[in-house]
C-alpha positions as CSV (number, residue, x, y, z in Angstrom):
1,M,-59.1,-26.8,9.5
2,M,-62.5,-25.5,9.7
3,R,-61.7,-21.9,9.8
4,A,-59.5,-22.3,6.9
5,L,-62.5,-23.9,4.8
6,F,-64.7,-20.9,5.9
7,A,-62.1,-18.5,5.1
8,L,-61.5,-20.1,1.5
9,L,-65.2,-20.0,0.9
10,F,-65.8,-16.4,1.8
11,F,-62.7,-15.6,-0.4
12,L,-64.3,-17.2,-3.3
13,T,-67.9,-16.3,-2.9
14,G,-67.4,-12.8,-1.2
15,P,-66.6,-10.6,-4.3
16,L,-69.9,-12.3,-6.1
17,M,-72.3,-11.7,-3.3
18,L,-70.6,-8.1,-2.3
19,G,-70.1,-6.7,-6.1
20,Q,-73.3,-7.6,-7.5
21,S,-75.7,-4.8,-7.0
22,H,-75.6,-1.3,-6.6
23,I,-78.2,0.8,-4.5
24,I,-79.8,4.0,-5.9
25,E,-81.2,5.7,-2.9
26,M,-84.1,8.5,-3.5
27,S,-86.4,10.6,-2.1
28,F,-88.9,12.6,-3.6
29,S,-89.7,16.2,-2.9
30,D,-92.5,18.6,-3.8
31,A,-95.2,15.8,-4.5
32,S,-98.9,17.0,-4.8
33,Q,-99.8,15.2,-1.9
34,Y,-98.5,12.5,0.6
35,P,-98.4,9.7,0.9
36,T,-98.3,9.0,-3.1
37,R,-97.1,6.5,-5.4
38,V,-94.1,7.3,-7.4
39,A,-93.2,5.2,-10.6
40,Y,-89.6,5.1,-11.7
41,E,-87.5,4.2,-14.7
42,V,-83.8,3.4,-14.6
43,Q,-81.8,3.7,-17.7
44,N,-78.2,3.1,-18.4
45,D,-76.0,5.3,-20.4
46,K,-77.1,4.3,-23.7
47,G,-80.8,4.7,-22.9
48,T,-81.5,1.0,-22.4
49,I,-84.3,0.4,-19.5
50,L,-82.6,-1.4,-17.0
51,Q,-85.6,-1.5,-14.3
52,Q,-89.0,0.1,-13.9
53,G,-91.1,0.0,-10.8
54,F,-93.5,1.8,-8.1
55,I,-92.6,3.0,-4.9
56,E,-95.0,3.9,-1.9
57,V,-93.8,7.1,-0.8
58,A,-94.7,8.4,2.6
59,N,-93.0,11.7,2.9
60,A,-90.5,14.1,1.2
61,S,-87.7,13.3,3.5
62,T,-87.5,9.5,3.7
63,F,-85.0,8.1,1.3
64,Y,-86.2,4.7,-0.7
65,Q,-83.6,2.2,-2.0
66,V,-83.7,0.3,-5.1
67,P,-80.9,-2.4,-5.6
68,L,-79.6,-2.5,-9.3
69,D,-76.5,-2.9,-11.1
70,V,-76.0,0.1,-13.1
71,T,-73.2,1.4,-15.5
72,K,-70.7,3.9,-14.6
73,K,-73.4,6.7,-15.5
74,F,-77.1,6.3,-15.6
75,A,-80.4,8.2,-15.7
76,V,-83.7,8.2,-13.4
77,L,-86.9,9.2,-14.6
78,V,-89.7,9.4,-12.2
79,Y,-93.5,10.6,-12.1
80,E,-96.4,10.8,-9.3
81,D,-98.9,8.2,-9.9
82,A,-101.3,10.7,-8.1
83,N,-104.4,8.2,-9.0
84,R,-102.8,5.1,-8.8
85,N,-103.7,4.0,-12.5
86,S,-100.0,2.9,-13.2
87,Q,-99.9,5.2,-16.1
88,M,-98.6,8.5,-16.9
89,D,-101.7,10.8,-17.4
90,R,-101.5,13.1,-20.6
91,G,-103.6,15.8,-21.9
92,W,-103.6,18.3,-24.9
93,F,-100.7,17.5,-27.1
94,T,-99.8,14.9,-24.9
95,Q,-98.3,16.8,-22.0
96,P,-98.1,15.1,-18.8
97,L,-101.0,15.9,-16.4
98,E,-99.0,14.5,-13.4
99,K,-95.9,15.7,-11.8
100,Y,-92.3,14.0,-13.2
101,A,-88.8,14.5,-12.5
102,F,-85.4,13.5,-14.0
103,S,-82.2,12.6,-12.2
104,N,-79.3,15.7,-12.3
105,N,-82.2,18.0,-12.1
106,A,-82.4,17.9,-15.9
107,W,-85.2,20.1,-17.1
108,V,-86.7,21.3,-20.3
109,T,-89.9,23.3,-20.8
110,L,-92.8,21.4,-22.4
111,S,-90.0,18.4,-23.3
112,K,-88.1,15.4,-21.7
113,P,-84.6,16.4,-21.4
114,D,-81.6,14.6,-23.4
115,L,-80.6,11.8,-22.0
116,A,-77.0,13.1,-21.5
117,D,-78.5,15.8,-19.4
118,M,-80.1,13.3,-16.9
119,L,-76.9,11.2,-16.6
120,V,-75.6,10.8,-13.1
121,P,-72.2,9.1,-12.4
122,R,-72.1,5.9,-10.4
123,T,-70.7,6.9,-6.8
124,G,-69.2,3.8,-5.0
125,T,-71.7,1.2,-3.8
126,K,-74.8,3.8,-3.1
127,T,-75.9,6.7,-5.5
128,K,-78.1,9.2,-3.5
129,M,-80.3,11.7,-4.9
130,V,-82.8,13.9,-4.6
131,L,-85.8,14.2,-7.1
132,T,-88.0,17.2,-7.1
133,F,-91.4,17.1,-8.9
134,K,-92.5,19.7,-11.5
135,S,-95.6,20.2,-13.5
136,V,-95.6,20.8,-17.3
137,T,-96.3,24.6,-16.3
138,D,-93.0,25.0,-14.3
139,F,-90.8,27.1,-16.3
């Protein structure tokens, strides 16, 4: 009887607990220094911000996990908060002074890429990506 009750409880709550979140697994290469602090933003396929935050990154080879419900396609935007002031530092003509990267290796010189170019497909329960930092002067 007790076994049947537990089986019924798992059957009813299992999909709710297991299907709630997706894992975005990210590593960050070519930072100006390690350890560093990385700011991230995840957007859905319409450009709506799903989550923002900061990750303390020890090195380029470690993958960091962000649990988050995402749409079938989503985008990730990151920048290296090298001076830890919680904002993207900008110079002349509002060009970023800190390194940044976009999912799908999207890159446009002196501009932010279109959302369609940044979108990556959700894969299973975990989507893994390597984000490579670049400077505004990288062409």
